[in-house]
C-alpha positions in Angstrom: -4.3 -9.4 16.5 -3.7 -8.2 13.0 -0.5 -10.3 12.6 -1.8 -11.7 9.3 -2.8 -8.2 8.0 0.7 -6.9 9.0 2.4 -9.8 7.1 0.4 -9.2 4.0 0.5 -5.4 4.0 4.2 -5.6 4.8 4.8 -7.5 1.5 3.2 -4.8 -0.6 6.0 -2.8 -2.2 4.0 0.4 -2.2 3.0 0.0 1.5 4.8 1.0 4.6 3.5 0.1 8.1 4.3 3.1 10.2 2.4 2.4 13.4 0.7 -0.3 15.3 -2.2 0.7 17.6 -2.9 -1.6 20.6 -3.8 -0.7 24.2 -1.6 -3.6 25.2 1.8 -2.1 24.1 3.8 -5.0 25.5 1.8 -7.5 23.3 2.1 -5.2 20.3 5.9 -4.8 20.9 6.2 -8.6 21.0 4.1 -9.0 17.8 6.0 -6.6 15.7 9.4 -7.9 17.0 8.3 -11.4 16.0 7.4 -10.1 12.5 10.7 -8.2 12.2 8.8 -5.0 11.8 9.9 -1.5 12.9 6.8 0.6 13.6 5.7 3.2 16.1 3.6 1.8 18.9 0.6 3.8 19.9 -2.0 3.0 22.6 -5.2 4.4 21.0 -6.5 5.1 17.5 -7.2 8.7 18.4 -3.6 9.2 19.4 -2.5 7.6 16.1 -4.8 9.8 14.0 -3.6 12.9 15.8 0.1 12.0 15.4 0.3 10.5 11.9 -0.7 11.2 8.4 -1.9 8.1 6.7 -3.2 7.2 3.3 -4.7 3.9 4.6 -5.7 2.5 7.9 -6.3 -1.2 8.4 -8.5 -1.8 11.4 -8.3 -5.4 12.7 -10.5 -7.3 15.2 -10.4 -10.9 16.5 -12.1 -13.3 14.2 -14.9 -13.9 16.6 -15.9 -10.3 16.4 -16.2 -10.3 12.6 -19.8 -9.9 11.3 
C-alpha cells in the first residue's frame, strides 16, 4: 500500500521520505526495496510520530477503503 504515493513523493526535489509505517514490516521492507528507497521502517503511526519530526505525513489506505 502507498507504493504510488511513495513513487510520486520520492520524485519531488523538496521531499524526503524518511519513514514508512506498516504493521507488516516484512511487506514494507520488500516494498521500499523494490522502489529503491532507503527509509526507516516503523510498525505504528504512534511510534513514528514519537520518533520523528515531520513537516508532512501522507496517510495511505487501500483503494477499497477510500470514501
